[in-house]
C-alpha positions as a printed Julia matrix, in Angstrom:
59×3 Matrix{Float64}:
  0.0    0.0     0.0
  2.84   2.35    0.79
  4.35   1.84   -2.65
  1.06   2.76   -4.33
  0.79   5.96   -2.31
  4.38   6.89   -3.13
  3.8    6.15   -6.82
  0.64   8.28   -6.93
  2.4   11.08   -5.08
  5.27  11.02   -7.56
  2.9   10.75  -10.55
  0.8   13.71   -9.4
  3.95  15.71   -8.74
  5.28  15.14  -12.26
  1.83  15.79  -13.71
  1.71  19.14  -11.9
  5.17  20.1   -13.2
  4.1   19.14  -16.74
  0.92  21.23  -16.44
  2.92  24.25  -15.25
  5.32  23.92  -18.19
  2.41  23.69  -20.65
  0.8   26.81  -19.17
  4.1   28.71  -19.39
  4.53  27.73  -23.06
  1.0   28.88  -23.88
  1.52  32.21  -22.08
  4.85  32.72  -23.87
  3.22  32.1   -27.27
  0.39  34.53  -26.54
  2.83  37.21  -25.36
  5.04  36.65  -28.4
  2.13  37.13  -30.79
  0.99  40.27  -28.99
  4.49  41.75  -28.99
  4.94  40.91  -32.67
  1.64  42.6   -33.57
  2.6   45.62  -31.46
  6.0   45.81  -33.13
  4.44  45.55  -36.59
  1.91  48.25  -35.74
  4.71  50.61  -34.64
  6.57  49.95  -37.89
  3.41  50.4   -39.97
  3.42  46.84  -41.26
  0.0   45.35  -41.94
 -0.77  41.7   -41.44
 -1.7   41.25  -45.1
  0.94  40.71  -47.79
  1.29  43.69  -50.07
  1.08  43.34  -53.83
  2.67  45.8   -56.24
  0.34  48.21  -58.06
  1.96  47.66  -61.44
  4.22  45.1   -62.98
  6.93  46.0   -65.51
  7.13  43.44  -68.25
 10.13  43.93  -70.55
 10.12  42.02  -73.78
């Protein structure tokens, strides 16, 4: 019985550490996207790709 309790304690401990790491990764991704959008807005870059108005075709 003692071994089962120790195993569950260890399992829950590692599960908690894994959950914390997953939450930190998600928060880092969200912050990275927000900072990138903020940086692009300061530089005047839109999220859409820009196409040229005219194309020079030389034959």
